C-alpha positions as CSV (number, residue, x, y, z in Angstrom):
1,X,-70.0,-43.4,1.1
2,X,-70.9,-45.1,-2.1
3,X,-73.0,-42.3,-4.1
4,X,-75.7,-43.2,-6.9
5,X,-73.0,-41.8,-9.5
6,X,-69.9,-44.3,-7.9
7,X,-72.2,-47.3,-8.3
8,X,-73.3,-46.5,-11.8
9,X,-69.7,-46.3,-12.6
10,X,-68.9,-49.3,-11.6
11,X,-71.3,-50.9,-14.1
12,X,-68.2,-51.0,-16.4
13,X,-66.4,-53.1,-13.8
14,X,-69.0,-55.9,-12.6
15,X,-67.7,-59.4,-12.0
16,X,-69.7,-61.3,-14.3
17,X,-67.4,-64.6,-13.7
18,X,-63.9,-66.0,-13.6
19,X,-62.4,-68.2,-15.4
20,X,-58.8,-68.9,-13.8
21,X,-56.9,-72.1,-15.6
22,X,-54.6,-72.4,-12.5
23,X,-56.8,-72.0,-9.5
24,X,-57.7,-75.6,-9.4
25,X,-61.2,-77.5,-10.9
26,X,-63.5,-74.9,-11.7
27,X,-67.2,-75.4,-11.0
28,X,-69.6,-72.4,-11.7
29,X,-72.8,-72.0,-9.4
30,X,-75.5,-69.5,-10.0
31,X,-73.7,-66.6,-8.1
32,X,-70.4,-67.9,-7.1
33,X,-67.3,-69.4,-9.1
34,X,-65.6,-72.4,-7.0
35,X,-62.7,-73.6,-7.5
36,X,-61.2,-77.0,-5.5
37,X,-57.5,-77.9,-4.8
38,X,-57.5,-81.1,-2.8
39,X,-58.9,-80.4,0.2
40,X,-59.1,-76.5,-0.3
41,X,-62.2,-74.8,-1.9
42,X,-62.1,-71.2,-3.3
43,X,-65.4,-69.5,-3.9
44,X,-65.4,-66.1,-5.7
45,X,-68.8,-64.4,-5.2
46,X,-69.6,-62.8,-8.4
47,X,-72.3,-60.0,-9.1
48,X,-74.4,-62.0,-10.9
49,X,-77.9,-61.9,-9.7
50,X,-79.8,-65.1,-10.6
51,X,-84.0,-65.3,-10.4
52,X,-86.6,-67.4,-12.5
53,X,-83.7,-70.0,-12.4
54,X,-81.6,-68.2,-14.4
55,X,-78.8,-64.8,-14.2
56,X,-81.0,-61.8,-14.8
57,X,-78.7,-59.1,-14.4
58,X,-74.9,-57.8,-13.2
59,X,-75.4,-55.8,-10.5
60,X,-72.4,-53.6,-9.2
61,X,-70.7,-54.8,-5.7
62,X,-73.3,-57.2,-5.0
63,X,-70.8,-59.8,-4.9
64,X,-68.5,-57.7,-2.4
65,X,-71.7,-56.9,-0.5
66,X,-72.6,-61.0,0.0
67,X,-69.0,-61.8,1.0
68,X,-68.9,-59.1,3.5
69,X,-72.1,-60.5,4.8
70,X,-71.2,-63.8,5.1
71,X,-68.0,-62.6,6.6
72,X,-69.7,-61.0,9.0
73,X,-71.8,-63.7,10.4
74,X,-69.2,-66.5,10.2
75,X,-67.4,-64.4,12.4
76,X,-70.2,-63.7,14.8
77,X,-71.1,-67.5,14.8
78,X,-68.0,-69.7,14.8
79,X,-68.2,-70.1,18.5
80,X,-71.5,-71.5,18.0
81,X,-70.5,-74.1,15.0
82,X,-67.4,-74.6,13.3
83,X,-67.4,-73.1,9.6
84,X,-65.4,-74.1,6.7
85,X,-63.4,-70.8,6.2
86,X,-59.9,-70.3,6.4
87,X,-59.2,-66.6,4.7
88,X,-60.8,-63.8,2.8
89,X,-57.8,-63.1,0.6
90,X,-60.4,-60.8,-1.5
91,X,-63.6,-58.6,-0.9
92,X,-65.1,-61.1,-3.2
93,X,-63.4,-64.3,-2.2
94,X,-63.5,-66.7,0.6
95,X,-61.1,-69.4,0.8
96,X,-62.2,-72.8,3.0
97,X,-62.1,-76.4,3.3
98,X,-63.3,-78.6,1.0
99,X,-66.6,-80.6,2.4
100,X,-68.5,-83.1,1.2
101,X,-72.2,-81.4,1.4
102,X,-75.0,-82.9,3.8
103,X,-77.5,-83.4,1.3
104,X,-80.1,-81.8,3.4
105,X,-80.7,-78.2,3.5
106,X,-81.7,-76.7,7.4
107,X,-84.6,-74.7,7.4
108,X,-85.8,-72.8,10.3
109,X,-88.6,-70.7,10.4
110,X,-89.7,-67.8,13.4
111,X,-92.7,-66.6,11.8
112,X,-95.1,-68.4,9.4
113,X,-95.3,-66.7,6.0
114,X,-94.1,-67.1,2.0
115,X,-95.6,-68.0,-1.0
116,X,-93.9,-70.9,-2.8
117,X,-95.1,-74.2,-2.5
118,X,-92.6,-75.3,-0.5
119,X,-93.2,-72.2,2.3
120,X,-95.1,-72.8,5.6
121,X,-97.6,-70.3,5.0
122,X,-98.8,-72.0,1.4
123,X,-99.0,-75.2,3.1
124,X,-100.9,-74.2,6.6
125,X,-103.3,-72.2,3.9
126,X,-104.2,-75.8,2.0
127,X,-105.0,-76.9,5.3
128,X,-101.5,-78.9,6.4
129,X,-101.2,-79.0,10.1
130,X,-98.1,-81.2,10.5
131,X,-95.7,-79.5,8.5
132,X,-92.2,-81.2,8.3
133,X,-93.1,-83.1,11.5
134,X,-93.9,-79.6,13.4
135,X,-97.4,-79.6,14.6
136,X,-98.8,-76.2,14.1
137,X,-102.1,-74.4,16.0
138,X,-105.3,-74.0,14.5
139,X,-105.9,-70.0,13.9
140,X,-102.5,-68.8,12.6
141,X,-102.3,-65.5,10.1
142,X,-99.9,-65.1,7.6
143,X,-96.8,-63.6,9.0
144,X,-97.5,-64.1,12.7
145,X,-94.6,-65.1,15.1
146,X,-94.5,-68.6,16.0
147,X,-94.3,-70.0,19.7
148,X,-91.2,-71.3,18.9
149,X,-88.9,-71.3,16.2
150,X,-89.4,-74.7,13.8
151,X,-87.2,-76.8,11.6
152,X,-88.3,-77.4,7.9
153,X,-85.6,-79.6,5.8
154,X,-85.8,-79.7,2.5
155,X,-83.9,-82.1,0.2
156,X,-80.9,-80.6,-2.1
157,X,-82.3,-81.4,-5.4
158,X,-80.2,-82.3,-8.7
159,X,-79.6,-79.4,-10.7
160,X,-82.8,-78.2,-12.5
161,X,-85.0,-80.2,-10.1
162,X,-87.4,-78.7,-7.1
163,X,-86.4,-79.3,-3.5
164,X,-88.8,-81.1,-1.8
165,X,-90.4,-80.6,2.0
166,X,-89.3,-83.6,4.5
167,X,-89.4,-84.4,8.2
168,X,-86.2,-85.2,10.2
169,X,-87.5,-88.8,10.6
170,X,-87.8,-88.8,7.0
171,X,-84.4,-87.7,6.4
172,X,-82.8,-90.4,8.7
173,X,-85.2,-92.8,7.0
174,X,-83.8,-91.7,3.6
175,X,-80.4,-92.5,4.6
176,X,-79.6,-88.8,4.3
177,X,-78.4,-88.4,8.0
178,X,-77.9,-90.4,10.9
179,X,-80.1,-89.6,13.9
180,X,-77.1,-88.3,15.9
181,X,-76.3,-86.2,12.9
182,X,-79.9,-85.2,12.9
183,X,-79.5,-84.1,16.2
184,X,-76.6,-82.3,15.8
185,X,-77.7,-80.3,12.8
186,X,-80.8,-79.7,14.6
187,X,-79.0,-78.0,17.6
188,X,-76.5,-76.1,15.5
189,X,-79.3,-74.8,13.4
190,X,-81.3,-73.3,16.1
191,X,-78.6,-71.9,17.8
192,X,-77.4,-69.8,14.8
193,X,-80.7,-68.6,14.3
194,X,-81.1,-67.6,18.1
195,X,-77.9,-65.8,17.2
196,X,-78.8,-64.4,14.3
197,X,-82.1,-63.2,15.7
198,X,-80.1,-61.6,18.5
199,X,-77.9,-59.8,16.5
200,X,-80.1,-58.6,13.9
201,X,-82.6,-57.2,16.6
202,X,-80.0,-54.8,18.2
203,X,-80.2,-53.4,14.2
204,X,-83.8,-53.1,14.2
205,X,-84.2,-55.8,11.9
206,X,-86.3,-59.1,12.0
207,X,-84.7,-62.3,11.1
208,X,-87.5,-64.1,9.7
209,X,-86.2,-67.5,8.6
210,X,-82.8,-68.6,6.6
211,X,-81.6,-71.9,5.4
212,X,-77.9,-73.2,6.7
213,X,-76.2,-75.6,4.9
214,X,-73.7,-78.2,6.3
215,X,-70.7,-80.4,5.2
216,X,-68.4,-82.8,6.5
217,X,-64.9,-82.0,6.7
218,X,-62.2,-84.6,5.2
219,X,-62.4,-86.1,9.1
220,X,-66.1,-86.0,9.0
221,X,-66.5,-83.1,11.4
222,X,-69.7,-81.2,10.5
223,X,-68.9,-77.6,9.6
224,X,-71.2,-74.5,8.5
225,X,-70.6,-74.1,4.4
226,X,-71.8,-71.9,1.9
227,X,-73.2,-68.6,3.3
228,X,-75.3,-67.4,6.2
229,X,-78.0,-64.8,6.6
230,X,-77.5,-62.9,3.5
231,X,-80.6,-61.4,1.7
232,X,-80.2,-64.2,-1.1
233,X,-80.9,-66.7,1.8
234,X,-82.7,-65.4,4.4
235,X,-85.7,-63.1,5.2
236,X,-85.8,-60.1,6.8
237,X,-88.1,-57.8,8.1
238,X,-87.9,-54.2,9.3
239,X,-88.9,-54.5,13.3
240,X,-90.3,-50.6,13.7
241,X,-93.1,-51.3,11.4
242,X,-93.9,-55.0,12.0
243,X,-96.9,-54.9,14.1
244,X,-98.6,-51.9,11.9
245,X,-98.1,-53.9,9.2
246,X,-99.8,-57.0,10.9
247,X,-102.6,-55.0,12.3
248,X,-103.7,-53.6,9.4
249,X,-103.1,-56.9,7.2
250,X,-100.3,-55.5,5.2
251,X,-97.1,-57.3,4.5
252,X,-94.1,-56.3,6.5
253,X,-91.6,-54.0,5.1
254,X,-88.9,-56.0,4.1
255,X,-84.8,-56.4,3.2
256,X,-84.5,-58.9,0.3
257,X,-83.7,-59.5,-2.7
258,X,-86.7,-59.4,-4.7
259,X,-86.7,-55.6,-5.9
260,X,-85.4,-56.4,-9.4
261,X,-87.6,-59.4,-9.7
262,X,-90.7,-57.4,-9.2
263,X,-89.8,-54.8,-11.5
264,X,-89.7,-57.5,-14.2
265,X,-92.6,-58.9,-12.9
266,X,-94.5,-55.4,-13.4
267,X,-93.0,-55.6,-16.9
268,X,-95.0,-59.0,-17.4
269,X,-91.6,-60.9,-17.6
270,X,-92.0,-64.0,-15.3
271,X,-89.1,-66.1,-16.9
272,X,-90.5,-66.9,-20.2
273,X,-89.9,-65.2,-23.6
274,X,-87.1,-62.3,-24.0
275,X,-86.3,-60.4,-21.0
276,X,-86.8,-56.9,-21.4
277,X,-84.0,-54.3,-21.0
278,X,-83.1,-53.3,-17.6
279,X,-82.3,-49.5,-17.2
280,X,-79.2,-48.5,-15.5
281,X,-81.2,-46.6,-13.0
282,X,-82.9,-49.9,-12.2
283,X,-79.5,-51.3,-12.0
284,X,-78.2,-48.8,-9.6
285,X,-81.3,-49.0,-7.3
286,X,-80.9,-53.0,-6.9
287,X,-77.3,-52.1,-6.1
288,X,-78.3,-49.4,-3.4
289,X,-80.7,-52.3,-2.0
290,X,-77.9,-54.4,-1.5
291,X,-75.5,-52.3,0.0
292,X,-78.5,-51.0,2.5
293,X,-79.0,-54.6,3.5
294,X,-75.4,-55.0,4.5
295,X,-75.6,-51.8,6.3
296,X,-79.0,-52.7,8.3
297,X,-78.2,-56.0,9.2
298,X,-74.4,-55.6,10.2
299,X,-75.1,-52.2,11.5
300,X,-71.7,-51.3,9.8
301,X,-71.2,-48.7,6.6
302,X,-70.1,-50.2,3.3
303,X,-66.8,-49.3,2.4
304,X,-65.5,-49.9,-1.0
305,X,-64.0,-48.4,-4.2
306,X,-65.2,-48.3,-7.9
307,X,-62.6,-50.0,-9.7
308,X,-61.4,-53.3,-11.5
309,X,-62.7,-56.0,-9.8
310,X,-61.3,-59.2,-11.8
311,X,-57.5,-57.7,-11.9
312,X,-58.0,-57.2,-8.1
313,X,-58.8,-60.6,-7.4
314,X,-56.2,-62.1,-9.6
315,X,-53.4,-60.3,-7.8
316,X,-55.0,-61.2,-4.4
317,X,-55.4,-64.9,-5.5
318,X,-51.4,-65.4,-6.7
319,X,-50.6,-67.0,-3.7
320,X,-53.4,-69.6,-4.5
321,X,-52.5,-70.1,-8.1
322,X,-51.1,-73.9,-8.8
């Protein structure tokens, strides 16, 4: 078990990033460093935490936690939809097929909630009743369970731009996918979400909504890529207190990545100006939130040891060095 002291000791070894010169063509995302080698992609999940469209902190064990959650879900859904993963050579690393991304994020919602301009509740509150091709009834309350899950895709915006909502028909009309592909993506999306809801429920957790990203492998086969059912890409609530919170008009208890962002907002920082210094105890508590998320979502204890991460990754990736 990782105590607060052990987590704090890992601050000296957080994985800020990698810059391997013999691992392929490098691309740096907000959280993952990607290396491509022909038809292979190596993804290294760092300890970077992003909010306000920037990296705001390095959180001990965060990369390992996200990688472990994604591995858990890929293993638990590969009978539903093929995914791109070929190997997990290190706790922070996935190796997969190089796929051409489908330029559509498949968002599925089992509840009506959210506060951003692309969220279902924001639009519903503004009077929208046909949301991304889904007709919503009158009288819904925030955080209410929908009669059936709905798919609300968004475009995959270029770096720095914002995603935009659209319907499946609009996605086909724009040439983002064919009708046959849309139907296949929709089938995969609903089946993956149903499995996620089922598995999370065993742990007393509600999978509220999530997004899936798909790609086409070199043979044109659609595959699940990126990550799946992590706190960075999904919303989770605690089942035991959901009804009580709804009845009293409170927000459901959640498992998400918002803790540090909300802490900064309470310091009057919302992405502009100089960011306040984040105390060690807040960094440690953020790490604890991620570890707790892994344990609550998977029902497994998070097992790791403090120590140098970059050197370990380099050793474990030697078979992939060019």
